[in-house]
mmCIF file of the C-alpha atoms, coordinates in Angstrom:
data_MODEL
# 
_entry.id   MODEL 
# 
loop_
_atom_site.group_PDB 
_atom_site.id 
_atom_site.type_symbol 
_atom_site.label_atom_id 
_atom_site.label_alt_id 
_atom_site.label_comp_id 
_atom_site.label_asym_id 
_atom_site.label_entity_id 
_atom_site.label_seq_id 
_atom_site.pdbx_PDB_ins_code 
_atom_site.Cartn_x 
_atom_site.Cartn_y 
_atom_site.Cartn_z 
_atom_site.occupancy 
_atom_site.B_iso_or_equiv 
_atom_site.pdbx_formal_charge 
_atom_site.auth_seq_id 
_atom_site.auth_comp_id 
_atom_site.auth_asym_id 
_atom_site.auth_atom_id 
_atom_site.pdbx_PDB_model_num 
ATOM 1   C CA . MET A 1 1   ? 24.457 3.746   1.604   1.00 0.00 ? 1   MET A CA 1 
ATOM 2   C CA . VAL A 1 2   ? 21.574 4.620   3.874   1.00 0.00 ? 2   VAL A CA 1 
ATOM 3   C CA . LYS A 1 3   ? 19.835 2.595   6.630   1.00 0.00 ? 3   LYS A CA 1 
ATOM 4   C CA . CYS A 1 4   ? 16.079 2.171   6.584   1.00 0.00 ? 4   CYS A CA 1 
ATOM 5   C CA . ILE A 1 5   ? 13.451 0.010   8.220   1.00 0.00 ? 5   ILE A CA 1 
ATOM 6   C CA . CYS A 1 6   ? 10.669 -1.677  6.375   1.00 0.00 ? 6   CYS A CA 1 
ATOM 7   C CA . ILE A 1 7   ? 7.305  -0.262  7.445   1.00 0.00 ? 7   ILE A CA 1 
ATOM 8   C CA . ASN A 1 8   ? 5.095  -1.959  4.770   1.00 0.00 ? 8   ASN A CA 1 
ATOM 9   C CA . ASP A 1 9   ? 5.675  -5.469  3.482   1.00 0.00 ? 9   ASP A CA 1 
ATOM 10  C CA . LYS A 1 10  ? 2.041  -5.982  2.367   1.00 0.00 ? 10  LYS A CA 1 
ATOM 11  C CA . ASN A 1 11  ? 0.958  -6.966  -1.154  1.00 0.00 ? 11  ASN A CA 1 
ATOM 12  C CA . LYS A 1 12  ? 4.101  -8.782  -2.290  1.00 0.00 ? 12  LYS A CA 1 
ATOM 13  C CA . PRO A 1 13  ? 3.982  -9.176  -6.100  1.00 0.00 ? 13  PRO A CA 1 
ATOM 14  C CA . LYS A 1 14  ? 3.737  -12.813 -7.080  1.00 0.00 ? 14  LYS A CA 1 
ATOM 15  C CA . GLU A 1 15  ? 6.761  -12.354 -9.366  1.00 0.00 ? 15  GLU A CA 1 
ATOM 16  C CA . ILE A 1 16  ? 9.087  -11.800 -6.359  1.00 0.00 ? 16  ILE A CA 1 
ATOM 17  C CA . PRO A 1 17  ? 10.094 -14.930 -4.532  1.00 0.00 ? 17  PRO A CA 1 
ATOM 18  C CA . ALA A 1 18  ? 9.536  -14.941 -0.750  1.00 0.00 ? 18  ALA A CA 1 
ATOM 19  C CA . GLU A 1 19  ? 13.308 -15.149 -0.111  1.00 0.00 ? 19  GLU A CA 1 
ATOM 20  C CA . LYS A 1 20  ? 13.821 -11.885 -1.957  1.00 0.00 ? 20  LYS A CA 1 
ATOM 21  C CA . TRP A 1 21  ? 10.986 -10.075 -0.179  1.00 0.00 ? 21  TRP A CA 1 
ATOM 22  C CA . ILE A 1 22  ? 11.333 -7.571  2.686   1.00 0.00 ? 22  ILE A CA 1 
ATOM 23  C CA . THR A 1 23  ? 9.921  -8.029  6.174   1.00 0.00 ? 23  THR A CA 1 
ATOM 24  C CA . GLU A 1 24  ? 8.256  -5.306  8.206   1.00 0.00 ? 24  GLU A CA 1 
ATOM 25  C CA . GLY A 1 25  ? 10.345 -4.181  11.166  1.00 0.00 ? 25  GLY A CA 1 
ATOM 26  C CA . ASN A 1 26  ? 13.596 -5.378  9.577   1.00 0.00 ? 26  ASN A CA 1 
ATOM 27  C CA . GLU A 1 27  ? 16.509 -2.977  8.852   1.00 0.00 ? 27  GLU A CA 1 
ATOM 28  C CA . TYR A 1 28  ? 17.844 -2.710  5.361   1.00 0.00 ? 28  TYR A CA 1 
ATOM 29  C CA . THR A 1 29  ? 20.564 -0.686  3.542   1.00 0.00 ? 29  THR A CA 1 
ATOM 30  C CA . VAL A 1 30  ? 19.662 1.418   0.439   1.00 0.00 ? 30  VAL A CA 1 
ATOM 31  C CA . ALA A 1 31  ? 22.321 1.156   -2.220  1.00 0.00 ? 31  ALA A CA 1 
ATOM 32  C CA . ALA A 1 32  ? 20.723 3.281   -4.888  1.00 0.00 ? 32  ALA A CA 1 
ATOM 33  C CA . VAL A 1 33  ? 17.626 5.338   -5.588  1.00 0.00 ? 33  VAL A CA 1 
ATOM 34  C CA . TYR A 1 34  ? 15.879 6.063   -8.970  1.00 0.00 ? 34  TYR A CA 1 
ATOM 35  C CA . LYS A 1 35  ? 12.626 7.174   -10.466 1.00 0.00 ? 35  LYS A CA 1 
ATOM 36  C CA . MET A 1 36  ? 10.609 4.073   -11.372 1.00 0.00 ? 36  MET A CA 1 
ATOM 37  C CA . VAL A 1 37  ? 8.837  4.128   -14.716 1.00 0.00 ? 37  VAL A CA 1 
ATOM 38  C CA . GLN A 1 38  ? 5.794  2.227   -13.511 1.00 0.00 ? 38  GLN A CA 1 
ATOM 39  C CA . PRO A 1 39  ? 2.425  4.070   -13.705 1.00 0.00 ? 39  PRO A CA 1 
ATOM 40  C CA . GLY A 1 40  ? 2.595  7.150   -11.570 1.00 0.00 ? 40  GLY A CA 1 
ATOM 41  C CA . ALA A 1 41  ? 6.475  7.218   -11.711 1.00 0.00 ? 41  ALA A CA 1 
ATOM 42  C CA . VAL A 1 42  ? 7.461  6.672   -8.077  1.00 0.00 ? 42  VAL A CA 1 
ATOM 43  C CA . LEU A 1 43  ? 10.778 6.708   -6.310  1.00 0.00 ? 43  LEU A CA 1 
ATOM 44  C CA . GLY A 1 44  ? 12.320 3.281   -5.960  1.00 0.00 ? 44  GLY A CA 1 
ATOM 45  C CA . VAL A 1 45  ? 15.248 1.919   -3.936  1.00 0.00 ? 45  VAL A CA 1 
ATOM 46  C CA . ILE A 1 46  ? 17.673 -0.842  -4.646  1.00 0.00 ? 46  ILE A CA 1 
ATOM 47  C CA . LEU A 1 47  ? 18.756 -2.515  -1.456  1.00 0.00 ? 47  LEU A CA 1 
ATOM 48  C CA . ALA A 1 48  ? 22.140 -4.006  -0.668  1.00 0.00 ? 48  ALA A CA 1 
ATOM 49  C CA . SER A 1 49  ? 20.270 -7.134  0.299   1.00 0.00 ? 49  SER A CA 1 
ATOM 50  C CA . PRO A 1 50  ? 17.949 -8.585  -0.670  1.00 0.00 ? 50  PRO A CA 1 
ATOM 51  C CA . THR A 1 51  ? 18.612 -7.801  -4.358  1.00 0.00 ? 51  THR A CA 1 
ATOM 52  C CA . LEU A 1 52  ? 16.005 -8.209  -7.005  1.00 0.00 ? 52  LEU A CA 1 
ATOM 53  C CA . ASP A 1 53  ? 17.253 -9.999  -10.152 1.00 0.00 ? 53  ASP A CA 1 
ATOM 54  C CA . GLU A 1 54  ? 15.787 -11.408 -13.391 1.00 0.00 ? 54  GLU A CA 1 
ATOM 55  C CA . THR A 1 55  ? 13.679 -13.896 -11.430 1.00 0.00 ? 55  THR A CA 1 
ATOM 56  C CA . CYS A 1 56  ? 11.698 -10.912 -10.064 1.00 0.00 ? 56  CYS A CA 1 
ATOM 57  C CA . ALA A 1 57  ? 10.975 -9.344  -13.489 1.00 0.00 ? 57  ALA A CA 1 
ATOM 58  C CA . PRO A 1 58  ? 9.475  -6.878  -14.121 1.00 0.00 ? 58  PRO A CA 1 
ATOM 59  C CA . TYR A 1 59  ? 10.433 -5.649  -10.659 1.00 0.00 ? 59  TYR A CA 1 
ATOM 60  C CA . GLU A 1 60  ? 13.943 -4.215  -10.222 1.00 0.00 ? 60  GLU A CA 1 
ATOM 61  C CA . CYS A 1 61  ? 13.540 -2.278  -6.925  1.00 0.00 ? 61  CYS A CA 1 
ATOM 62  C CA . PHE A 1 62  ? 11.263 -1.599  -3.955  1.00 0.00 ? 62  PHE A CA 1 
ATOM 63  C CA . ARG A 1 63  ? 8.992  1.432   -3.677  1.00 0.00 ? 63  ARG A CA 1 
ATOM 64  C CA . VAL A 1 64  ? 10.603 3.874   -1.218  1.00 0.00 ? 64  VAL A CA 1 
ATOM 65  C CA . GLY A 1 65  ? 7.288  4.289   0.597   1.00 0.00 ? 65  GLY A CA 1 
ATOM 66  C CA . ARG A 1 66  ? 7.727  0.762   2.008   1.00 0.00 ? 66  ARG A CA 1 
ATOM 67  C CA . PHE A 1 67  ? 10.529 2.139   4.180   1.00 0.00 ? 67  PHE A CA 1 
ATOM 68  C CA . GLY A 1 68  ? 11.040 4.513   7.041   1.00 0.00 ? 68  GLY A CA 1 
ATOM 69  C CA . PHE A 1 69  ? 14.149 6.639   7.427   1.00 0.00 ? 69  PHE A CA 1 
ATOM 70  C CA . SER A 1 70  ? 15.600 8.189   10.567  1.00 0.00 ? 70  SER A CA 1 
ATOM 71  C CA . LEU A 1 71  ? 15.683 12.015  10.357  1.00 0.00 ? 71  LEU A CA 1 
ATOM 72  C CA . LYS A 1 72  ? 19.473 11.816  11.000  1.00 0.00 ? 72  LYS A CA 1 
ATOM 73  C CA . ASP A 1 73  ? 19.782 9.715   7.842   1.00 0.00 ? 73  ASP A CA 1 
ATOM 74  C CA . ILE A 1 74  ? 17.865 12.112  5.544   1.00 0.00 ? 74  ILE A CA 1 
ATOM 75  C CA . PRO A 1 75  ? 21.012 14.166  4.570   1.00 0.00 ? 75  PRO A CA 1 
ATOM 76  C CA . ALA A 1 76  ? 22.663 10.863  3.445   1.00 0.00 ? 76  ALA A CA 1 
ATOM 77  C CA . LEU A 1 77  ? 19.527 9.885   1.555   1.00 0.00 ? 77  LEU A CA 1 
ATOM 78  C CA . ILE A 1 78  ? 19.524 13.289  -0.154  1.00 0.00 ? 78  ILE A CA 1 
ATOM 79  C CA . GLU A 1 79  ? 23.199 12.820  -1.175  1.00 0.00 ? 79  GLU A CA 1 
ATOM 80  C CA . LEU A 1 80  ? 22.408 9.364   -2.486  1.00 0.00 ? 80  LEU A CA 1 
ATOM 81  C CA . ILE A 1 81  ? 19.510 10.743  -4.609  1.00 0.00 ? 81  ILE A CA 1 
ATOM 82  C CA . LYS A 1 82  ? 21.814 13.452  -5.954  1.00 0.00 ? 82  LYS A CA 1 
ATOM 83  C CA . ASN A 1 83  ? 24.366 10.826  -7.004  1.00 0.00 ? 83  ASN A CA 1 
ATOM 84  C CA . CYS A 1 84  ? 22.013 8.388   -8.683  1.00 0.00 ? 84  CYS A CA 1 
ATOM 85  C CA . ASP A 1 85  ? 21.715 8.419   -12.456 1.00 0.00 ? 85  ASP A CA 1 
ATOM 86  C CA . GLY A 1 86  ? 18.794 10.387  -13.840 1.00 0.00 ? 86  GLY A CA 1 
ATOM 87  C CA . LEU A 1 87  ? 17.889 12.179  -10.584 1.00 0.00 ? 87  LEU A CA 1 
ATOM 88  C CA . GLN A 1 88  ? 20.300 15.143  -10.790 1.00 0.00 ? 88  GLN A CA 1 
ATOM 89  C CA . ASP A 1 89  ? 17.590 17.409  -12.143 1.00 0.00 ? 89  ASP A CA 1 
ATOM 90  C CA . PHE A 1 90  ? 15.127 16.605  -9.388  1.00 0.00 ? 90  PHE A CA 1 
ATOM 91  C CA . ASP A 1 91  ? 14.717 18.340  -5.994  1.00 0.00 ? 91  ASP A CA 1 
ATOM 92  C CA . PRO A 1 92  ? 15.562 15.503  -3.498  1.00 0.00 ? 92  PRO A CA 1 
ATOM 93  C CA . MET A 1 93  ? 13.341 16.901  -0.753  1.00 0.00 ? 93  MET A CA 1 
ATOM 94  C CA . LYS A 1 94  ? 10.376 17.153  -3.206  1.00 0.00 ? 94  LYS A CA 1 
ATOM 95  C CA . LEU A 1 95  ? 10.945 13.467  -4.276  1.00 0.00 ? 95  LEU A CA 1 
ATOM 96  C CA . ILE A 1 96  ? 11.115 12.310  -0.644  1.00 0.00 ? 96  ILE A CA 1 
ATOM 97  C CA . GLU A 1 97  ? 8.013  14.304  0.364   1.00 0.00 ? 97  GLU A CA 1 
ATOM 98  C CA . GLU A 1 98  ? 6.081  12.964  -2.595  1.00 0.00 ? 98  GLU A CA 1 
ATOM 99  C CA . GLU A 1 99  ? 6.774  9.416   -1.404  1.00 0.00 ? 99  GLU A CA 1 
ATOM 100 C CA . VAL A 1 100 ? 6.855  9.596   2.386   1.00 0.00 ? 100 VAL A CA 1 
ATOM 101 C CA . GLY A 1 101 ? 4.838  12.686  3.122   1.00 0.00 ? 101 GLY A CA 1 
ATOM 102 C CA . GLU A 1 102 ? 5.982  15.945  4.618   1.00 0.00 ? 102 GLU A CA 1 
ATOM 103 C CA . LEU A 1 103 ? 9.028  15.712  6.849   1.00 0.00 ? 103 LEU A CA 1 
ATOM 104 C CA . SER A 1 104 ? 9.038  17.403  10.200  1.00 0.00 ? 104 SER A CA 1 
ATOM 105 C CA . TRP A 1 105 ? 12.507 18.450  11.281  1.00 0.00 ? 105 TRP A CA 1 
# 
C-alpha cells in the first residue's frame, strides 16, 4: 500500500455519496491500481478507505491524478502497479507520467 494526498476533490460525480468522497489535503492509502476503461483509459486507484461500492456505480475507483505522491513513495507505487492485474505489460513510469506529468527526481 502507498500513501498519497488528495490534491483535487473538485467535480464529485453525483453518483458518489459525500461520505465516500475524498477531501483535498487529506492523506489516503492506495490499495490497488488499474487502467480504467472510461473514455481516454486513465489510471485509477482503489483506496483502502473510503471504498467505492455498488452505491457509487458506475465508479469503482478514483482517478490517480486526484492525488499527489511523495518522491520517496514512487518506488512503492511502481511495485504496486507491477503487481496489479492487467498492468504487467505496461511501463509503470510511463503510466505515472501520463497521469501526473513528468517526474523530477
